[in-house]
VEXKOLTOR-299376 format. One record per residue (C-alpha): y, z, x; residue number from 1. Coordinates in nm, 4 decimals. Each point is the difference from the previous one (the first is absolute). Layout:
BEGIN
<y->Y z->Z x->X pos->NUM>
...
END
This chain:
BEGIN
<y->3.1885 z->2.3008 x->-1.5810 pos->1>
<y->-0.2825 z->0.2153 x->0.1193 pos->2>
<y->-0.2733 z->0.1320 x->-0.2315 pos->3>
<y->0.0503 z->0.3150 x->-0.1890 pos->4>
<y->-0.3735 z->0.0419 x->-0.0304 pos->5>
<y->-0.1051 z->0.3400 x->0.1403 pos->6>
<y->-0.3374 z->-0.1017 x->0.1451 pos->7>
<y->-0.1532 z->0.0252 x->0.3438 pos->8>
<y->0.1948 z->-0.1361 x->0.3002 pos->9>
<y->-0.2464 z->-0.2972 x->0.0059 pos->10>
<y->0.0820 z->-0.0792 x->-0.3637 pos->11>
<y->0.3672 z->0.0391 x->0.0434 pos->12>
<y->-0.0030 z->-0.2233 x->0.3134 pos->13>
<y->-0.2086 z->-0.2656 x->-0.1789 pos->14>
<y->0.2325 z->0.0092 x->-0.3048 pos->15>
<y->0.3125 z->-0.0027 x->0.2090 pos->16>
<y->-0.1228 z->-0.3084 x->0.1895 pos->17>
<y->-0.1123 z->-0.1742 x->-0.3121 pos->18>
<y->0.3346 z->0.0637 x->-0.1775 pos->19>
<y->0.1855 z->-0.1412 x->0.2982 pos->20>
<y->-0.2277 z->-0.3038 x->0.0102 pos->21>
<y->0.0452 z->-0.0711 x->-0.3688 pos->22>
<y->0.3775 z->0.0444 x->0.0066 pos->23>
<y->0.0381 z->-0.2126 x->0.3068 pos->24>
<y->-0.2161 z->-0.2755 x->-0.1380 pos->25>
<y->0.1851 z->-0.0076 x->-0.3374 pos->26>
<y->0.3434 z->0.0126 x->0.1563 pos->27>
<y->-0.0886 z->-0.2695 x->0.2471 pos->28>
<y->-0.1598 z->-0.2212 x->-0.2599 pos->29>
<y->0.3058 z->0.0357 x->-0.2241 pos->30>
<y->0.2340 z->-0.0950 x->0.2750 pos->31>
<y->-0.2020 z->-0.2994 x->0.1182 pos->32>
<y->-0.0724 z->-0.1466 x->-0.3424 pos->33>
<y->0.3282 z->0.0562 x->-0.1870 pos->34>
<y->0.1071 z->-0.3574 x->0.0782 pos->35>
<y->-0.2990 z->-0.1513 x->-0.1838 pos->36>
<y->0.1489 z->0.0645 x->-0.3349 pos->37>
<y->0.2824 z->-0.2509 x->0.0891 pos->38>
<y->-0.2691 z->-0.2644 x->0.0198 pos->39>
<y->-0.1614 z->0.1135 x->-0.3270 pos->40>
<y->-0.3001 z->0.1521 x->0.1730 pos->41>
<y->-0.1696 z->0.3291 x->-0.0194 pos->42>
<y->-0.1653 z->0.1521 x->0.3054 pos->43>
<y->-0.3441 z->-0.0970 x->-0.1259 pos->44>
<y->0.1025 z->-0.3535 x->-0.0798 pos->45>
<y->0.1493 z->-0.0358 x->0.3506 pos->46>
<y->-0.3220 z->0.1380 x->0.1501 pos->47>
<y->-0.2130 z->-0.2439 x->-0.1883 pos->48>
<y->0.2187 z->-0.2971 x->0.1051 pos->49>
<y->-0.0105 z->0.1175 x->0.3575 pos->50>
<y->-0.3790 z->0.0385 x->-0.0051 pos->51>
<y->-0.0561 z->-0.3497 x->-0.1526 pos->52>
<y->0.2608 z->-0.1464 x->0.2426 pos->53>
<y->-0.1784 z->0.1214 x->0.3064 pos->54>
<y->-0.3639 z->0.0161 x->-0.1143 pos->55>
<y->-0.0125 z->-0.2943 x->-0.2362 pos->56>
<y->-0.1905 z->-0.0048 x->-0.3392 pos->57>
<y->-0.1569 z->0.3278 x->-0.0853 pos->58>
<y->-0.1935 z->0.1247 x->-0.3064 pos->59>
<y->0.1595 z->0.2543 x->-0.2331 pos->60>
<y->-0.2488 z->0.2675 x->0.1206 pos->61>
<y->0.0918 z->-0.0726 x->0.3656 pos->62>
<y->0.3601 z->0.0320 x->-0.0805 pos->63>
<y->-0.0613 z->0.3256 x->-0.1844 pos->64>
<y->-0.1860 z->0.1382 x->0.3070 pos->65>
<y->0.2787 z->-0.0971 x->0.2405 pos->66>
<y->0.2712 z->0.1346 x->-0.2215 pos->67>
<y->-0.1971 z->0.3232 x->-0.0683 pos->68>
<y->0.0399 z->-0.0594 x->-0.3737 pos->69>
<y->-0.2374 z->-0.0381 x->-0.2914 pos->70>
<y->-0.1113 z->-0.3445 x->-0.1072 pos->71>
<y->0.1646 z->0.0650 x->-0.3441 pos->72>
<y->0.3344 z->0.0805 x->0.1708 pos->73>
<y->-0.0242 z->-0.3104 x->0.2207 pos->74>
<y->-0.0899 z->-0.2151 x->-0.3039 pos->75>
<y->0.3150 z->0.1261 x->-0.1808 pos->76>
<y->0.2227 z->-0.0668 x->0.2959 pos->77>
<y->-0.1516 z->-0.3503 x->0.0615 pos->78>
<y->0.0508 z->-0.0855 x->-0.3729 pos->79>
<y->0.3783 z->0.0518 x->0.0409 pos->80>
<y->0.0056 z->-0.1784 x->0.3379 pos->81>
<y->-0.1928 z->-0.2963 x->-0.1416 pos->82>
<y->0.2521 z->-0.0183 x->-0.2931 pos->83>
<y->0.2860 z->-0.0004 x->0.2604 pos->84>
<y->-0.1707 z->-0.2862 x->0.1914 pos->85>
<y->-0.0610 z->0.2028 x->0.3173 pos->86>
<y->-0.3850 z->-0.0177 x->-0.0057 pos->87>
<y->-0.2731 z->-0.1916 x->-0.1802 pos->88>
<y->-0.3427 z->0.1251 x->-0.1007 pos->89>
<y->-0.3103 z->-0.2146 x->-0.0262 pos->90>
<y->-0.3579 z->0.0910 x->-0.0706 pos->91>
<y->-0.2275 z->-0.0095 x->0.3074 pos->92>
<y->-0.2037 z->-0.3252 x->-0.0331 pos->93>
<y->-0.3002 z->0.1775 x->0.1553 pos->94>
<y->0.0167 z->0.3171 x->-0.2048 pos->95>
<y->0.1704 z->-0.0050 x->-0.3338 pos->96>
<y->0.0447 z->0.3777 x->0.0052 pos->97>
<y->0.2689 z->-0.0152 x->0.2712 pos->98>
<y->0.3571 z->-0.1162 x->-0.0118 pos->99>
<y->0.1493 z->-0.1570 x->0.3062 pos->100>
<y->0.3654 z->0.0657 x->0.0578 pos->101>
<y->0.2223 z->-0.2512 x->0.1768 pos->102>
<y->0.3612 z->0.0200 x->0.1054 pos->103>
<y->0.2036 z->-0.2860 x->-0.1468 pos->104>
<y->0.2740 z->-0.1992 x->0.1600 pos->105>
<y->0.2439 z->0.2054 x->-0.1851 pos->106>
<y->-0.1627 z->0.3248 x->0.1222 pos->107>
<y->-0.0005 z->-0.1385 x->0.3540 pos->108>
<y->0.3725 z->-0.0771 x->-0.0275 pos->109>
<y->0.0716 z->0.3583 x->-0.1201 pos->110>
<y->-0.2010 z->0.1636 x->0.2833 pos->111>
<y->0.1599 z->-0.2387 x->0.2593 pos->112>
<y->0.3390 z->0.1151 x->-0.1310 pos->113>
<y->-0.0753 z->0.3768 x->0.0041 pos->114>
<y->-0.2492 z->0.0588 x->0.2882 pos->115>
<y->0.2315 z->-0.0116 x->0.2981 pos->116>
<y->0.2478 z->0.2463 x->-0.1459 pos->117>
<y->-0.2843 z->0.2232 x->-0.1200 pos->118>
<y->-0.1437 z->0.0152 x->0.3514 pos->119>
<y->0.3447 z->0.0679 x->0.1409 pos->120>
<y->0.0416 z->0.2916 x->-0.2386 pos->121>
<y->-0.3315 z->0.1449 x->0.1102 pos->122>
<y->0.0886 z->-0.0445 x->0.3692 pos->123>
<y->0.3322 z->0.1936 x->-0.0675 pos->124>
<y->-0.1708 z->0.2628 x->-0.1956 pos->125>
<y->-0.2580 z->0.0653 x->0.2772 pos->126>
<y->0.2679 z->-0.0131 x->0.2823 pos->127>
<y->0.0591 z->0.3688 x->-0.0419 pos->128>
<y->-0.3402 z->0.0379 x->0.1849 pos->129>
<y->-0.0552 z->-0.1203 x->0.3556 pos->130>
<y->-0.2721 z->-0.2593 x->0.0671 pos->131>
<y->-0.2412 z->0.2672 x->0.1088 pos->132>
<y->0.0708 z->0.2077 x->-0.3091 pos->133>
<y->-0.0560 z->-0.3076 x->-0.2187 pos->134>
<y->-0.3357 z->-0.0556 x->0.1667 pos->135>
<y->-0.0843 z->0.3624 x->-0.0453 pos->136>
<y->0.1029 z->-0.0042 x->-0.3633 pos->137>
<y->-0.2113 z->-0.3063 x->-0.0477 pos->138>
<y->-0.2955 z->0.1659 x->0.1633 pos->139>
<y->0.0306 z->0.3235 x->-0.2049 pos->140>
<y->0.0382 z->-0.1890 x->-0.3323 pos->141>
<y->-0.3041 z->-0.2081 x->0.0780 pos->142>
<y->-0.2054 z->0.3104 x->0.0885 pos->143>
<y->0.1176 z->0.1639 x->-0.3247 pos->144>
<y->-0.0723 z->-0.3172 x->-0.2097 pos->145>
<y->-0.3452 z->-0.0539 x->0.1424 pos->146>
<y->-0.1056 z->0.3564 x->-0.0390 pos->147>
<y->-0.3292 z->0.0232 x->-0.1866 pos->148>
<y->0.0233 z->0.2823 x->-0.2504 pos->149>
<y->-0.2658 z->0.2666 x->0.0033 pos->150>
<y->-0.2194 z->-0.0145 x->-0.3172 pos->151>
<y->0.1121 z->0.2605 x->-0.2464 pos->152>
<y->-0.2723 z->0.2135 x->-0.1722 pos->153>
<y->-0.0513 z->-0.1160 x->-0.3554 pos->154>
<y->0.0855 z->0.2380 x->-0.2845 pos->155>
<y->-0.2935 z->0.1928 x->-0.1333 pos->156>
END
C-alpha cells in the first residue's frame, strides 16, 4: 500500500520504499517464526537461544545489543527462560555488576530440535529471490542498517 502523504517526490519515494520494507520484513518474520509457538518459544526467546548456542556464554548487555532490545526487556525474557530451564544466569566472577547467561542442556535440546526446520523455513521464504537478488538484498539491508544518521539540530 503506497503512502497517501502528499509531499515531494523524494519524500513519497522514501516513504513508499520504507512501507514496503516494513511490510515485507513483518510478513516474512511472521511466516518464518510461526512454528516457534509449537515449541513454546517466542521469537525473542529463540533468538537468545540461537545466539547462546552459536556464540557461547554472553552477558545480558551483550545479548541486549545483539537482539537490539533494552537490557530491561532482555532481563524480563531471560527470567522466563530461566524459569523454564532454558538458560542459567550467574554473576560474573570478575565484575559483580554483570550477569553471564548460559544455555542449559534443556535449552540446547530445544534449539537442536528447532534449528534445522527454522533454517529450512528461511531458505524457503527467501527462495522467491534468486541468489544474486538475495546477495543484493543483503547488501542493501546492511547499507541501510549501518547508515550513520546525520545529527539533528537541538531544539531551541
